[in-house]
C-alpha positions in Angstrom: 0.0 0.0 0.0 1.4 3.4 -1.0 1.9 6.2 1.5 -1.1 8.2 0.1 -3.3 5.1 0.4 -2.3 4.5 3.9 -2.8 8.1 5.0 -6.2 8.3 3.2 -7.2 5.0 4.8 -6.3 6.2 8.3 -7.9 9.6 7.9 -11.2 8.1 6.5 -11.3 5.6 9.3 -10.9 8.2 12.0 -13.4 10.6 10.3 -16.0 7.8 9.9 -15.6 6.8 13.5 -16.1 10.5 14.5 -19.1 10.8 12.2 -20.7 7.7 13.7 -20.2 8.9 17.3 -21.6 12.3 16.4 -24.6 10.8 14.7 -25.4 8.7 17.8 -25.1 11.7 20.1 -27.1 14.0 17.7 -29.9 11.4 17.3 -30.1 10.9 21.1 -31.4 14.4 22.0 -34.5 14.6 19.7 -35.2 11.0 20.4 -35.0 11.5 24.2 -36.9 14.8 24.5 -39.3 14.6 21.6 -40.1 10.9 21.0 -39.1 8.8 23.9 -39.9 10.0 27.4 -36.9 8.5 29.2 -33.2 7.8 28.4 -32.1 4.3 27.4 -28.6 4.7 28.9 -29.5 2.0 31.5 -30.9 -0.4 29.0 -29.6 -3.9 29.6 -28.9 -4.4 25.9 -27.0 -1.2 25.4 -23.5 -2.7 25.8 -24.3 -5.5 23.3 -25.7 -2.9 20.9 -22.5 -0.8 21.0 -20.4 -3.9 20.4 -22.7 -5.0 17.5 -22.7 -1.5 16.0 -18.8 -1.4 16.1 -18.6 -4.8 14.5 -20.9 -3.7 11.6 -19.0 -0.5 11.2 -15.6 -2.3 10.9 -17.0 -4.8 8.4 -18.4 -2.1 6.2 -15.3 0.0 6.4 -13.0 -2.9 5.5 -15.1 -4.1 2.7 -16.1 -0.7 1.1 -13.4 1.8 2.0 -12.5 3.7 -1.2 -9.5 2.2 -2.9 -8.9 5.2 -5.1 -8.0 8.8 -4.3 -11.2 10.4 -3.0 -10.3 13.6 -4.7 -11.8 12.1 -7.8 -15.2 12.0 -6.1 -17.5 15.0 -6.0 -19.7 15.8 -3.0 -22.8 14.4 -4.6 -20.9 11.1 -5.4 -19.8 11.0 -1.7 -23.4 11.6 -0.6 -24.8 8.8 -2.8 -22.1 6.5 -1.6 -22.8 7.4 2.0 -26.5 6.9 1.5 -26.0 3.4 0.1 -23.5 2.4 2.8 -25.7 3.6 5.6 -28.7 1.9 4.2 -26.7 -1.3 4.0 -25.3 -0.8 7.5 -28.8 -0.2 8.9 -30.0 -3.5 7.4 -26.9 -5.4 8.7 -27.3 -4.0 12.2 -31.0 -4.8 12.4 -30.3 -8.3 11.1 -27.5 -8.9 13.6 -29.5 -7.5 16.6 -32.5 -9.7 15.6 -30.3 -12.9 15.3 -28.7 -12.1 18.6 -32.2 -11.5 20.2 -31.2 -8.0 21.2 -34.4 -6.2 22.2 -32.8 -2.8 21.6 -33.8 -3.0 17.9 -37.4 -3.5 18.9 -37.6 -0.9 21.7 -35.5 1.8 20.0 -35.9 1.3 16.2 -36.7 5.0 15.8 -33.4 5.9 17.4 -31.6 3.7 14.9 -33.4 5.3 12.0 -32.6 8.8 13.2 -29.0 7.9 13.7 -28.7 6.4 10.2 -30.3 9.5 8.7 -27.8 11.8 10.5 -24.9 9.6 9.7 -25.6 9.8 5.9 -24.8 13.5 6.1 -22.1 13.3 8.7 -20.2 10.6 6.7 -20.5 12.5 3.3 -19.3 15.8 4.7 -16.6 14.0 6.7 -15.2 12.5 3.5 -15.4 15.9 1.9 -13.4 17.4 4.7 -10.8 14.7 4.4 -10.5 15.3 0.7 -10.1 19.1 1.3 -7.3 18.4 3.8 -5.5 16.0 1.5 -5.8 18.1 -1.6 -5.2 21.6 -0.1 -2.7 20.8 2.7 -0.6 17.8 1.9 0.9 19.0 -1.4 2.3 22.0 0.5 3.6 19.9 3.4 7.1 18.6 3.8 5.9 15.0 3.2 4.8 15.9 -0.4 7.0 14.7 -3.2 8.4 17.5 -5.3 7.7 16.9 -9.0 9.0 18.3 -12.3 7.2 17.7 -15.6 8.9 17.5 -19.1 6.4 17.5 -21.9 5.2 19.3 -25.0 2.7 22.2 -25.1 -0.1 20.1 -26.7 0.2 17.3 -24.1 0.8 19.5 -21.1 -2.8 20.5 -19.9 -4.5 17.0 -19.6 -1.3 15.5 -18.3 -0.7 18.1 -15.5 -4.4 18.2 -14.6 -4.4 14.4 -14.1 -1.1 14.5 -12.2 -2.4 17.2 -9.9 -5.1 14.9 -8.7 -2.5 12.9 -6.8 -2.3 15.0 -3.6 1.0 13.4 -2.4 2.8 15.2 -5.3 3.6 18.9 -5.5 4.4 20.0 -9.1 7.0 22.7 -8.8 7.5 23.4 -12.5 7.1 22.2 -16.1 9.6 22.2 -19.0 8.0 22.5 -22.5 10.6 21.1 -24.9 8.7 22.3 -28.0 7.9 25.7 -26.5 9.5 28.9 -27.9 12.5 27.5 -29.7 13.6 24.4 -31.6 17.2 23.2 -32.0 18.1 25.9 -34.5 16.7 28.6 -32.3 13.7 29.2 -34.6 10.4 30.0 -32.9 7.9 27.3 -33.5 4.8 28.8 -31.9 1.7 28.1 -34.0 0.7 31.7 -34.1 0.7 34.3 -36.8 3.1 37.2 -36.3 0.1 39.5 -35.6 -1.3 37.2 -33.0 2.0 36.6 -31.4 2.6 40.3 -31.1 -0.7 40.8 -29.2 -0.6 37.7 -27.1 1.6 37.7 -24.0 4.0 34.8 -23.6 2.9 31.9 -21.4 4.3 31.8 -17.9 2.3 28.9 -16.4 0.1 26.0 -17.3 -2.7 24.9 -15.0 -1.2 27.0 -12.3 2.2 25.4 -12.7 5.1 27.7 -13.7 6.9 27.1 -16.9 10.6 26.8 -15.9 12.5 25.7 -18.9 12.6 24.8 -22.6 14.5 22.1 -24.5 17.8 23.8 -24.0 17.4 24.6 -20.3 15.5 21.7 -18.7 18.5 19.6 -17.7 20.1 22.6 -15.9 16.7 23.4 -14.3 16.3 19.9 -13.0 19.9 19.9 -11.7 19.4 23.1 -9.7 15.7 22.8 -8.7 14.5 20.8 -5.6 12.9 17.9 -7.4 12.3 14.3 -6.2 10.7 12.9 -9.4 10.5 13.8 -13.0 7.6 12.9 -15.2 8.4 12.8 -19.0 5.4 12.7 -21.3 6.5 13.2 -24.9 5.3 12.1 -28.3 7.3 9.4 -30.1 8.9 11.8 -32.6 10.5 13.8 -29.7 11.9 10.7 -28.0 15.1 10.5 -30.1 16.0 14.1 -29.1 15.5 13.4 -25.4 17.2 10.0 -25.4 20.7 11.4 -24.9 19.6 13.2 -21.7 18.2 10.2 -19.9 21.6 9.0 -18.7 22.3 12.4 -17.2 18.9 12.5 -15.5 19.5 9.1 -14.1 22.9 10.1 -12.8 21.2 12.8 -10.6 19.6 10.0 -8.4 16.0 11.3 -8.8 13.1 9.0 -9.8 12.1 9.2 -13.5 8.7 8.3 -14.9 8.8 7.9 -18.6 5.9 7.3 -21.0 6.4 4.5 -23.5 4.7 5.2 -26.8 4.5 1.5 -27.7 2.6 0.8 -24.5 0.4 3.7 -25.3 -0.8 1.9 -28.4 -1.1 -1.5 -26.6 -3.3 0.0 -23.9 -5.8 1.2 -26.5 -6.3 -2.4 -27.7 -9.4 -4.2 -26.3 -8.2 -7.6 -27.5 -5.0 -7.7 -25.4 -5.2 -8.7 -21.7 -1.9 -7.4 -20.3 -0.5 -7.8 -16.8 -0.1 -4.0 -16.3 2.3 -2.9 -13.6 2.7 0.7 -14.6 1.9 4.1 -13.1 -1.0 5.7 -15.1 -1.3 9.5 -15.5 -4.1 10.8 -17.7 -4.6 7.2 -18.8 -1.0 7.0 -20.1 1.3 4.2 -18.9 4.5 5.5 -17.4 7.5 3.3 -16.9 9.5 4.1 -13.8 13.2 3.7 -13.3 15.7 5.0 -10.7 19.1 4.0 -9.3 17.3 2.7 -6.2 13.9 3.1 -4.7 13.3 2.6 -1.0 10.3 0.9 0.6 8.1 3.4 2.4 8.0 1.3 5.6 11.8 1.3 5.9 11.9 5.1 5.4 9.2 5.5 8.1 11.3 3.3 10.4 14.3 5.5 9.7 12.3 8.6 10.6 11.1 7.0 13.8 14.7 6.2 14.7 15.6 9.9 13.9 12.9 11.2 16.2 13.7 8.8 19.2 17.5 9.2 19.1 17.1 12.9 18.1 15.1 13.6 21.3 17.7 11.6 23.4 20.5 13.5 21.7 18.8 16.9 22.3 18.4 16.2 26.0 22.1 15.1 26.4 23.3 18.0 24.3 21.6 20.8 26.2 23.9 20.9 29.3 26.9 20.4 27.1 25.9 23.4 24.9 25.3 25.5 28.0 28.7 24.7 29.5 30.4 25.4 26.1 28.6 28.7 25.7 30.5 30.6 28.4 34.1 30.2 27.2 33.0 30.5 23.5 31.3 33.8 24.0 34.0 35.2 26.3 36.6 34.6 23.7 34.5 35.7 20.7 31.4 37.8 21.5 28.6 37.3 19.0 25.7 34.8 18.4 26.1 31.4 20.1 24.4 29.5 17.3 25.6 29.8 13.7 22.8 29.4 11.1 23.7 28.7 7.5 21.7 27.9 4.4 22.5 24.3 3.2 21.1 22.1 0.5 19.2 19.0 1.6 17.3 16.2 -0.1 17.1 16.6 -3.8 17.9 20.3 -3.6 15.7 21.5 -0.8 17.1 24.6 1.0 17.1 24.6 4.8 19.0 26.4 7.6 21.5 24.1 9.4 22.5 25.0 13.0 25.9 24.7 14.6 27.7 26.1 17.6 29.7 29.0 16.3 33.3 27.9 16.2 34.6 30.7 14.1 34.8 34.5 14.4 31.7 36.4 13.3 33.3 37.6 10.1 34.2 34.0 9.0 32.0 33.9 5.9 33.3 37.2 4.6 36.9 36.0 4.9 36.3 32.6 3.2 36.8 34.0 -0.4 40.3 35.2 0.5 41.3 31.8 1.9 40.0 29.7 -1.1 43.6 29.5 -2.5 44.5 27.6 0.7 41.9 25.0 0.2 43.2 21.5 0.9 40.4 19.7 -0.8 40.3 18.9 -4.5 36.9 19.8 -5.8 33.7 21.4 -4.4 34.4 21.4 -0.7 36.5 23.7 1.5 38.9 22.3 4.2 41.9 24.0 5.8 43.9 22.5 8.6 45.0 25.8 10.3 42.0 27.9 9.4 42.6 31.4 11.0 38.8 32.0 11.2 38.5 29.3 13.9 38.7 30.5 17.5 40.7 28.6 20.2 37.6 27.3 21.8 36.3 26.5 18.4 39.2 24.2 17.7 38.4 22.3 20.9 34.7 21.9 20.2 35.4 20.9 16.6 37.9 18.2 17.8 35.2 16.8 20.1 32.4 17.4 17.5 30.5 19.5 20.0 29.8 22.2 17.4 27.5 19.7 15.6 25.1 19.2 18.5 22.5 21.8 17.5 21.8 19.7 14.4 19.6 17.5 16.6 17.1 20.3 16.1 17.4 19.9 12.3 16.8 16.2 12.8 13.7 16.7 14.8 12.4 19.2 12.3 12.9 16.7 9.5 15.5 18.7 7.5 18.2 16.1 8.3 18.6 12.5 9.5 21.0 11.0 12.0 22.8 9.2 9.2 23.2 10.5 5.7 25.5 12.6 3.5 26.8 16.0 4.6 24.7 18.9 3.1 26.6 21.2 0.8 26.6 25.0 1.0 24.8 27.0 -1.7 28.0 28.0 -3.5 29.2 24.4 -3.5 25.8 23.2 -4.9 25.9 25.8 -7.6 29.0 24.2 -9.0 27.6 20.6 -8.9 27.7 18.5 -12.1 24.7 16.2 -12.7 26.1 13.1 -11.1 27.0 15.0 -7.9 23.3 15.6 -7.2 22.7 11.9 -6.6 24.5 12.3 -3.2 21.5 14.4 -2.2 18.9 11.7 -3.0 18.5 10.9 0.7 18.2 13.3 3.6 21.6 14.8 4.7 22.9 13.4 8.0 24.6 14.5 11.2 27.0 11.7 10.5 27.6 9.3 7.7 30.0 6.9 6.0 32.4 9.6 5.0 32.7 10.8 8.7 33.6 7.3 10.0 35.9 6.4 7.1 38.8 8.6 7.9 37.5 11.9 6.5 40.7 13.8 7.6 42.7 11.7 5.2 40.4 12.3 2.2 41.3 15.4 0.2 39.3 14.7 -3.0 35.7 15.7 -3.3 35.1 12.9 -5.8 36.2 10.4 -3.2 33.6 11.9 -0.8 30.9 11.5 -3.5 32.0 7.9 -4.0 31.6 7.1 -0.3 28.2 8.9 -0.2 26.9 6.9 -3.2 28.2 3.7 -1.6 26.0 4.5 1.4 23.0 5.4 -0.7 23.2 2.3 -2.9 23.6 0.0 0.1 21.4 1.8 2.6 19.6 -0.2 5.3 18.5 0.4 8.9 21.3 -1.9 10.1 23.9 0.1 8.2 22.5 3.3 9.9 22.9 1.6 13.3 26.4 0.5 12.4 27.4 4.0 11.4 25.9 5.5 14.6 27.8 3.1 16.8 31.0 3.8 14.9 30.4 7.5 15.1 30.3 7.2 18.9 33.6 5.4 18.9 35.2 8.0 16.5 34.1 10.9 18.8 35.3 9.2 22.0 38.6 8.2 20.4 39.0 11.9 19.2 39.1 11.0 15.6 36.7 13.8 14.7 37.2 16.8 12.3 40.2 19.1 12.6 
């Protein structure tokens, strides 16, 4: 079951349970004061009735819970579905009570009818509320998958409209590879010069901004925070795009590609295919990626982050307070250093550290670049003059990293992952470098426990990062965490 199906299932179950409870309470008052002259709360059959009602509710929910996104259902469809389910539920409950010789059905049949009537509306509006939350809130939440679309102008509208119905995906932009210019730089808009002069250029499609054309889309995907790319192109454009697929794959993002041949096969009514594809706008998409992770394992990794992150935060607090006094005495200024870093698949976040450098460290970095001891897109200098005396000590003990437990609890980072690059480092990335960001960055990682002080080549860092990503498991995370503790205690941390 996919994440969106699990979340929808849980939310619908909770909403239906709330609706049923509300309906029973709402039906009680008119029944008690207008129809029946005394309460039935002391009725001997009440407990059995509650148990039988719960059993019927669970059976109906398991058998008839929607197995498709409810955002495809309008309010009137939800109402009709609720009416039929409640009618079936009423019939089942009356049958069960009769078979079990529960006199509640005889004595209080009017109450059951009132409750069923109220529940028809409560369930329908409850499902509508769930749909509104899923459609309007989840795509903007951190859990949403960030999506880029590569398509042509003629195919863009129905494809994007269909893709937007999946509330777990947030479409951040679209690249139209036939829009504005072809390979020779000649405009190919199907407009007359007069019409083109009076019609403003397109900037968005279905509310999604147009970010790139044929010549720019690779660079856009490389720099944009994107988890998945959907490519929907006609057959004649496929040859032009083929040479870019290897570069897209090297970025470590998930790619969904339409297959024109399967397009044709899916139209045939005489073929009975075992289809195992993702369908968008009734078009089969083939999915490929360097590695895809099971959602349950990622959820377990997040639980581990939260539990150990809380423990780490509690342990870190007194250490940070004790460190603050000598640090601030030597170098007045802010205690916590906040810096923009690049996280999973290009997401920007603020990473927190105890300030181990003088306040003007960032301004002095450019002048020290010629002293960089690393080959490539990282900066490391053994005797960095920007580091304070206390800063050297807390770096040696890795105390400066402790505020990152807050980043872990926020969900920007994980306990184990790859180190997040700075914005200027990320701007210089080649396509294959981005794959090291296909998992959340970590407080520690394989590079940190593999003798990082002896590694002076950024490509070697990338190699270790990709080794971790390609072989990731919960057990590997635990191994790295234990090894990190040993490295810190043995004072084999950063210089």
